BARORO-141658 format. One record per residue: x, y, z of N, C-alpha, C in turn; residue number from 1. Coordinates in nm, 3 decimals, always signed. Example, Ala and Ser with C-alpha at 12.3 -4.5 7.8 and 13.67 -1.06 7.14 Angstrom:
{r {+1.319, -0.569, +0.780}, {+1.230, -0.450, +0.780}, {+1.320, -0.330, +0.780}, 1}
{r {+1.285, -0.225, +0.708}, {+1.367, -0.106, +0.714}, {+1.290, +0.003, +0.787}, 2}
***
This chain:
{r {+0.591, -1.035, -0.078}, {+0.645, -0.944, -0.174}, {+0.685, -1.045, -0.296}, 1}
{r {+0.637, -0.984, -0.420}, {+0.638, -1.071, -0.547}, {+0.785, -1.070, -0.629}, 2}
{r {+0.859, -1.121, -0.620}, {+0.996, -1.139, -0.673}, {+0.984, -1.138, -0.796}, 3}
{r {+0.849, -1.203, -0.918}, {+0.868, -1.202, -0.993}, {+0.824, -1.084, -1.081}, 4}
{r {+0.789, -0.975, -1.000}, {+0.750, -0.858, -1.083}, {+0.842, -0.775, -1.168}, 5}
{r {+0.820, -0.707, -1.317}, {+0.927, -0.677, -1.384}, {+0.981, -0.538, -1.324}, 6}
{r {+1.111, -0.523, -1.310}, {+1.145, -0.370, -1.247}, {+1.133, -0.368, -1.125}, 7}
{r {+1.221, -0.198, -1.107}, {+1.177, -0.159, -0.957}, {+1.005, -0.145, -0.937}, 8}
{r {+1.003, -0.171, -0.799}, {+0.872, -0.096, -0.756}, {+0.846, +0.051, -0.755}, 9}
{r {+0.718, +0.103, -0.732}, {+0.709, +0.233, -0.692}, {+0.817, +0.253, -0.554}, 10}
{r {+0.782, +0.181, -0.460}, {+0.866, +0.215, -0.304}, {+1.002, +0.256, -0.390}, 11}
{r {+1.079, +0.116, -0.497}, {+1.228, +0.100, -0.492}, {+1.244, +0.222, -0.587}, 12}
{r {+1.184, +0.267, -0.689}, {+1.194, +0.373, -0.749}, {+1.229, +0.541, -0.697}, 13}
{r {+1.127, +0.569, -0.607}, {+1.112, +0.681, -0.557}, {+1.160, +0.686, -0.366}, 14}
{r {+1.173, +0.549, -0.322}, {+1.178, +0.593, -0.198}, {+1.264, +0.471, -0.133}, 15}
{r {+1.421, +0.469, -0.195}, {+1.482, +0.324, -0.164}, {+1.545, +0.334, -0.045}, 16}
{r {+1.543, +0.442, +0.025}, {+1.589, +0.444, +0.149}, {+1.504, +0.459, +0.269}, 17}
{r {+1.364, +0.418, +0.215}, {+1.263, +0.468, +0.363}, {+1.256, +0.342, +0.425}, 18}
{r {+1.247, +0.353, +0.554}, {+1.213, +0.262, +0.637}, {+1.105, +0.212, +0.690}, 19}
{r {+0.973, +0.253, +0.654}, {+0.882, +0.235, +0.678}, {+0.850, +0.069, +0.704}, 20}
{r {+0.773, +0.057, +0.802}, {+0.778, -0.121, +0.810}, {+0.669, -0.160, +0.732}, 21}
{r {+0.527, -0.093, +0.646}, {+0.527, -0.169, +0.554}, {+0.533, -0.165, +0.400}, 22}
{r {+0.623, -0.050, +0.374}, {+0.658, -0.034, +0.253}, {+0.836, +0.012, +0.203}, 23}
{r {+0.869, +0.004, +0.324}, {+1.011, +0.080, +0.304}, {+1.111, -0.033, +0.266}, 24}
{r {+1.158, -0.010, +0.135}, {+1.256, -0.114, +0.080}, {+1.397, -0.133, +0.190}, 25}
{r {+1.414, -0.064, +0.263}, {+1.507, -0.062, +0.370}, {+1.486, -0.108, +0.492}, 26}
{r {+1.395, -0.157, +0.533}, {+1.372, -0.234, +0.659}, {+1.352, -0.369, +0.625}, 27}
{r {+1.450, -0.399, +0.663}, {+1.483, -0.579, +0.629}, {+1.381, -0.660, +0.712}, 28}
{r {+1.326, -0.577, +0.811}, {+1.252, -0.688, +0.900}, {+1.114, -0.620, +0.866}, 29}
{r {+1.085, -0.551, +0.770}, {+0.963, -0.497, +0.734}, {+0.905, -0.578, +0.631}, 30}
{r {+0.751, -0.527, +0.591}, {+0.662, -0.604, +0.475}, {+0.703, -0.578, +0.343}, 31}
{r {+0.801, -0.475, +0.337}, {+0.892, -0.418, +0.200}, {+0.750, -0.484, +0.107}, 32}
{r {+0.667, -0.384, +0.108}, {+0.564, -0.407, -0.003}, {+0.641, -0.366, -0.168}, 33}
{r {+0.596, -0.426, -0.262}, {+0.644, -0.348, -0.384}, {+0.494, -0.353, -0.454}, 34}
{r {+0.488, -0.219, -0.529}, {+0.369, -0.204, -0.591}, {+0.399, -0.140, -0.717}, 35}
{r {+0.307, -0.180, -0.846}, {+0.302, -0.155, -0.960}, {+0.207, -0.087, -1.020}, 36}
{r {+0.199, +0.009, -1.087}, {+0.098, +0.080, -1.214}, {+0.052, -0.041, -1.289}, 37}
{r {-0.065, -0.072, -1.295}, {-0.137, -0.123, -1.389}, {-0.212, -0.090, -1.521}, 38}
{r {-0.206, -0.110, -1.617}, {-0.336, -0.110, -1.737}, {-0.434, -0.034, -1.697}, 39}
{r {-0.483, -0.082, -1.625}, {-0.639, -0.015, -1.605}, {-0.619, +0.114, -1.517}, 40}
{r {-0.480, +0.177, -1.494}, {-0.512, +0.278, -1.381}, {-0.519, +0.299, -1.245}, 41}
{r {-0.508, +0.158, -1.213}, {-0.510, +0.118, -1.059}, {-0.333, +0.090, -1.047}, 42}
{r {-0.286, +0.068, -0.921}, {-0.176, -0.008, -0.898}, {-0.202, -0.161, -0.797}, 43}
{r {-0.130, -0.222, -0.804}, {-0.132, -0.348, -0.788}, {-0.001, -0.405, -0.739}, 44}
{r {-0.012, -0.464, -0.622}, {+0.090, -0.564, -0.560}, {+0.025, -0.704, -0.513}, 45}
{r {+0.157, -0.770, -0.503}, {+0.092, -0.949, -0.424}, {+0.191, -0.931, -0.332}, 46}
{r {+0.130, -0.987, -0.215}, {+0.213, -1.009, -0.086}, {+0.190, -1.131, -0.057}, 47}
{r {+0.312, -1.240, +0.003}, {+0.283, -1.332, +0.076}, {+0.305, -1.345, +0.205}, 48}
{r {+0.198, -1.349, +0.306}, {+0.222, -1.331, +0.477}, {+0.342, -1.415, +0.498}, 49}
{r {+0.382, -1.383, +0.601}, {+0.485, -1.496, +0.707}, {+0.457, -1.548, +0.825}, 50}
{r {+0.480, -1.644, +0.878}, {+0.397, -1.740, +0.950}, {+0.394, -1.607, +1.091}, 51}
{r {+0.480, -1.513, +1.083}, {+0.488, -1.440, +1.202}, {+0.330, -1.366, +1.217}, 52}
{r {+0.250, -1.338, +1.101}, {+0.154, -1.251, +1.024}, {+0.037, -1.329, +1.092}, 53}
{r {+0.032, -1.437, +1.199}, {-0.065, -1.502, +1.207}, {-0.156, -1.429, +1.297}, 54}
{r {-0.303, -1.459, +1.311}, {-0.402, -1.407, +1.419}, {-0.419, -1.492, +1.511}, 55}
{r {-0.337, -1.571, +1.506}, {-0.394, -1.674, +1.648}, {-0.446, -1.828, +1.603}, 56}
{r {-0.510, -1.757, +1.495}, {-0.650, -1.862, +1.453}, {-0.609, -1.922, +1.283}, 57}
{r {-0.489, -1.888, +1.270}, {-0.447, -1.976, +1.104}, {-0.425, -1.829, +1.023}, 58}
{r {-0.514, -1.722, +1.020}, {-0.512, -1.631, +0.942}, {-0.434, -1.509, +0.898}, 59}
{r {-0.451, -1.439, +0.848}, {-0.366, -1.322, +0.839}, {-0.408, -1.196, +0.970}, 60}
{r {-0.326, -1.124, +1.014}, {-0.372, -1.042, +1.139}, {-0.418, -0.931, +1.076}, 61}
{r {-0.523, -0.888, +1.149}, {-0.578, -0.747, +1.136}, {-0.489, -0.657, +1.113}, 62}
{r {-0.425, -0.626, +1.197}, {-0.348, -0.538, +1.198}, {-0.188, -0.522, +1.063}, 63}
{r {-0.174, -0.631, +1.053}, {-0.098, -0.623, +0.917}, {-0.148, -0.602, +0.785}, 64}
{r {-0.300, -0.657, +0.783}, {-0.401, -0.639, +0.677}, {-0.391, -0.465, +0.695}, 65}
{r {-0.430, -0.373, +0.801}, {-0.424, -0.281, +0.797}, {-0.344, -0.184, +0.731}, 66}
{r {-0.184, -0.254, +0.805}, {-0.087, -0.180, +0.708}, {-0.053, -0.214, +0.575}, 67}
{r {-0.115, -0.317, +0.505}, {-0.069, -0.332, +0.388}, {-0.190, -0.237, +0.328}, 68}
{r {-0.301, -0.226, +0.342}, {-0.419, -0.153, +0.251}, {-0.324, +0.019, +0.332}, 69}
{r {-0.281, +0.047, +0.402}, {-0.210, +0.176, +0.435}, {-0.130, +0.189, +0.352}, 70}
{r {-0.030, +0.128, +0.344}, {+0.097, +0.113, +0.269}, {+0.082, +0.132, +0.112}, 71}
{r {-0.008, +0.005, +0.074}, {-0.014, +0.015, -0.038}, {-0.105, +0.138, -0.109}, 72}
{r {-0.201, +0.172, -0.034}, {-0.265, +0.315, -0.084}, {-0.177, +0.417, -0.074}, 73}
{r {-0.020, +0.413, -0.048}, {+0.074, +0.525, -0.047}, {+0.129, +0.527, -0.194}, 74}
{r {+0.149, +0.372, -0.239}, {+0.189, +0.386, -0.367}, {+0.106, +0.472, -0.467}, 75}
{r {-0.089, +0.445, -0.462}, {-0.131, +0.502, -0.582}, {-0.153, +0.652, -0.567}, 76}
{r {-0.134, +0.707, -0.391}, {-0.109, +0.827, -0.390}, {+0.020, +0.874, -0.432}, 77}
{r {+0.129, +0.846, -0.449}, {+0.243, +0.889, -0.516}, {+0.240, +0.875, -0.629}, 78}
{r {+0.177, +0.828, -0.712}, {+0.127, +0.805, -0.877}, {+0.041, +0.919, -0.904}, 79}
{r {-0.045, +0.955, -0.822}, {-0.127, +1.067, -0.851}, {-0.082, +1.213, -0.777}, 80}
{r {+0.014, +1.229, -0.713}, {+0.081, +1.348, -0.675}, {+0.191, +1.338, -0.772}, 81}
{r {+0.224, +1.271, -0.840}, {+0.324, +1.270, -0.946}, {+0.264, +1.310, -1.115}, 82}
{r {+0.111, +1.287, -1.100}, {+0.053, +1.356, -1.206}, {-0.002, +1.476, -1.186}, 83}
{r {+0.007, +1.519, -1.055}, {-0.008, +1.646, -1.011}, {+0.082, +1.729, -1.050}, 84}
{r {+0.223, +1.691, -1.093}, {+0.366, +1.755, -1.097}, {+0.429, +1.759, -0.950}, 85}
{r {+0.389, +1.667, -0.850}, {+0.442, +1.643, -0.730}, {+0.568, +1.562, -0.758}, 86}
{r {+0.700, +1.579, -0.799}, {+0.764, +1.455, -0.836}, {+0.825, +1.412, -0.694}, 87}
{r {+0.821, +1.292, -0.670}, {+0.890, +1.204, -0.563}, {+1.025, +1.228, -0.539}, 88}
{r {+1.030, +1.260, -0.436}, {+1.216, +1.337, -0.428}, {+1.257, +1.231, -0.291}, 89}
{r {+1.188, +1.122, -0.242}, {+1.255, +1.053, -0.137}, {+1.151, +1.103, +0.004}, 90}
{r {+1.032, +1.210, -0.001}, {+0.991, +1.251, +0.083}, {+0.839, +1.251, +0.036}, 91}
{r {+0.739, +1.196, +0.110}, {+0.613, +1.193, +0.068}, {+0.521, +1.319, +0.100}, 92}
{r {+0.463, +1.365, -0.039}, {+0.408, +1.502, -0.044}, {+0.293, +1.516, +0.054}, 93}
{r {+0.226, +1.369, +0.084}, {+0.089, +1.362, +0.152}, {+0.122, +1.244, +0.249}, 94}
{r {+0.083, +1.275, +0.359}, {+0.033, +1.174, +0.447}, {-0.058, +1.110, +0.524}, 95}
{r {-0.077, +1.009, +0.538}, {-0.201, +0.924, +0.599}, {-0.264, +1.011, +0.730}, 96}
{r {-0.374, +1.048, +0.680}, {-0.459, +1.112, +0.783}, {-0.588, +1.025, +0.822}, 97}
{r {-0.637, +0.937, +0.729}, {-0.712, +0.850, +0.799}, {-0.719, +0.744, +0.750}, 98}
{r {-0.796, +0.638, +0.763}, {-0.772, +0.439, +0.750}, {-0.929, +0.450, +0.774}, 99}
{r {-0.981, +0.397, +0.696}, {-1.112, +0.356, +0.694}, {-1.129, +0.188, +0.671}, 100}
{r {-1.103, +0.076, +0.756}, {-1.053, -0.015, +0.721}, {-1.206, -0.123, +0.740}, 101}
{r {-1.228, -0.231, +0.640}, {-1.354, -0.299, +0.686}, {-1.298, -0.415, +0.634}, 102}
{r {-1.313, -0.516, +0.720}, {-1.262, -0.651, +0.734}, {-1.384, -0.733, +0.687}, 103}
{r {-1.404, -0.804, +0.574}, {-1.498, -0.895, +0.489}, {-1.502, -0.991, +0.520}, 104}
{r {-1.378, -1.055, +0.516}, {-1.338, -1.212, +0.518}, {-1.233, -1.240, +0.574}, 105}
{r {-1.200, -1.357, +0.630}, {-1.081, -1.388, +0.665}, {-0.978, -1.411, +0.523}, 106}
{r {-0.877, -1.373, +0.584}, {-0.731, -1.350, +0.446}, {-0.629, -1.476, +0.455}, 107}
{r {-0.599, -1.544, +0.386}, {-0.521, -1.680, +0.433}, {-0.379, -1.620, +0.484}, 108}
{r {-0.316, -1.703, +0.580}, {-0.165, -1.680, +0.593}, {-0.074, -1.745, +0.510}, 109}
{r {-0.134, -1.848, +0.444}, {+0.013, -1.903, +0.358}, {+0.003, -1.907, +0.185}, 110}
{r {-0.087, -1.825, +0.173}, {-0.098, -1.791, +0.023}, {-0.060, -1.660, -0.026}, 111}
{r {-0.045, -1.614, -0.131}, {-0.020, -1.484, -0.124}, {-0.166, -1.424, -0.157}, 112}
{r {-0.166, -1.302, -0.137}, {-0.306, -1.210, -0.140}, {-0.241, -1.093, -0.228}, 113}
{r {-0.349, -1.027, -0.315}, {-0.338, -0.945, -0.413}, {-0.426, -0.806, -0.377}, 114}
{r {-0.345, -0.665, -0.383}, {-0.346, -0.551, -0.302}, {-0.395, -0.450, -0.436}, 115}
{r {-0.501, -0.392, -0.439}, {-0.519, -0.316, -0.542}, {-0.568, -0.179, -0.499}, 116}
{r {-0.543, -0.061, -0.546}, {-0.534, +0.042, -0.516}, {-0.595, +0.172, -0.628}, 117}
{r {-0.677, +0.265, -0.609}, {-0.706, +0.361, -0.716}, {-0.774, +0.477, -0.626}, 118}
{r {-0.703, +0.603, -0.705}, {-0.731, +0.708, -0.642}, {-0.886, +0.761, -0.689}, 119}
{r {-0.951, +0.784, -0.601}, {-1.045, +0.820, -0.604}, {-1.112, +1.004, -0.632}, 120}
{r {-0.995, +1.056, -0.556}, {-1.028, +1.178, -0.574}, {-0.887, +1.268, -0.535}, 121}
{r {-0.833, +1.363, -0.598}, {-0.744, +1.430, -0.560}, {-0.737, +1.567, -0.578}, 122}
{r {-0.665, +1.662, -0.459}, {-0.657, +1.781, -0.524}, {-0.516, +1.846, -0.411}, 123}
{r {-0.510, +1.958, -0.438}, {-0.386, +2.007, -0.341}, {-0.365, +1.976, -0.227}, 124}
{r {-0.484, +1.982, -0.164}, {-0.495, +1.954, +0.005}, {-0.509, +1.784, +0.037}, 125}
{r {-0.566, +1.717, +0.002}, {-0.620, +1.606, +0.013}, {-0.644, +1.514, -0.093}, 126}
{r {-0.587, +1.389, -0.081}, {-0.647, +1.260, -0.184}, {-0.739, +1.186, -0.090}, 127}
{r {-0.809, +1.083, -0.177}, {-0.881, +0.991, -0.120}, {-0.833, +0.852, -0.229}, 128}
{r {-0.815, +0.759, -0.136}, {-0.748, +0.645, -0.232}, {-0.851, +0.519, -0.203}, 129}
{r {-0.895, +0.435, -0.283}, {-1.000, +0.306, -0.241}, {-0.869, +0.181, -0.233}, 130}
{r {-0.868, +0.131, -0.161}, {-0.778, +0.006, -0.169}, {-0.847, -0.122, -0.137}, 131}
{r {-0.772, -0.270, -0.152}, {-0.858, -0.360, -0.156}, {-0.765, -0.494, -0.115}, 132}
{r {-0.765, -0.581, -0.041}, {-0.706, -0.699, -0.036}, {-0.778, -0.810, -0.083}, 133}
{r {-0.735, -0.900, -0.185}, {-0.785, -0.986, -0.251}, {-0.743, -1.131, -0.240}, 134}
{r {-0.810, -1.183, -0.236}, {-0.778, -1.357, -0.222}, {-0.879, -1.459, -0.285}, 135}
{r {-0.871, -1.533, -0.372}, {-0.979, -1.602, -0.435}, {-1.086, -1.587, -0.516}, 136}
{r {-1.070, -1.427, -0.571}, {-1.166, -1.349, -0.643}, {-1.236, -1.297, -0.576}, 137}
{r {-1.206, -1.275, -0.394}, {-1.316, -1.177, -0.321}, {-1.261, -1.109, -0.251}, 138}
{r {-1.291, -1.022, -0.216}, {-1.253, -0.895, -0.134}, {-1.211, -0.937, +0.004}, 139}
{r {-1.112, -0.938, +0.082}, {-1.139, -0.981, +0.198}, {-1.138, -0.869, +0.304}, 140}
{r {-1.075, -0.776, +0.213}, {-1.059, -0.665, +0.321}, {-1.063, -0.528, +0.250}, 141}
{r {-1.102, -0.413, +0.282}, {-1.122, -0.285, +0.179}, {-1.085, -0.167, +0.308}, 142}
{r {-1.072, -0.056, +0.228}, {-1.055, +0.092, +0.317}, {-1.028, +0.187, +0.207}, 143}
{r {-1.106, +0.297, +0.264}, {-1.069, +0.430, +0.249}, {-0.960, +0.498, +0.311}, 144}
{r {-0.861, +0.536, +0.233}, {-0.710, +0.596, +0.296}, {-0.743, +0.739, +0.246}, 145}
{r {-0.727, +0.824, +0.371}, {-0.719, +0.997, +0.342}, {-0.595, +1.017, +0.375}, 146}
{r {-0.529, +1.109, +0.253}, {-0.395, +1.161, +0.261}, {-0.401, +1.304, +0.282}, 147}
{r {-0.345, +1.386, +0.357}, {-0.355, +1.503, +0.363}, {-0.226, +1.573, +0.289}, 148}
{r {-0.219, +1.695, +0.252}, {-0.085, +1.744, +0.206}, {-0.001, +1.805, +0.285}, 149}
{r {+0.136, +1.745, +0.285}, {+0.228, +1.764, +0.434}, {+0.361, +1.852, +0.362}, 150}
{r {+0.360, +1.964, +0.397}, {+0.517, +1.988, +0.391}, {+0.591, +2.028, +0.514}, 151}
{r {+0.730, +2.008, +0.481}, {+0.799, +2.016, +0.597}, {+0.829, +2.140, +0.630}, 152}
{r {+0.868, +2.195, +0.764}, {+0.866, +2.325, +0.793}, {+0.997, +2.336, +0.817}, 153}
{r {+1.065, +2.433, +0.851}, {+1.203, +2.457, +0.854}, {+1.221, +2.429, +1.049}, 154}
***
């Protein structure tokens, strides 16, 4: 989590009570990703792994990477949904329907990594978000996240 970022994150603004392991501000034991809109239209976050995120070989665990990619893509989805007039109200308007992860290079365990996400397409039924984990100017992992519209039923 990047404590030097200005103001509340997307997660803190719209989902302050969320207990999601990856992005929930209210999960004290979670990753607590803090994502922010960037000037180039993407959504960015910095994350510092913990020693507990070790894959056993001194690098960032693949499951943690997948969680980071999924939950950071959610921030891009929330921004795109809001642009479509779906105001975040503590509930996600779309839910993860798929996450196609590609591991490209090892990611560090003891240094911050950068997350970048951009909505590739969006309509009422589905959104596709491209998301990447960067370190030392190289993509370490990438994913295409598929988000499907979800409407709670009584």
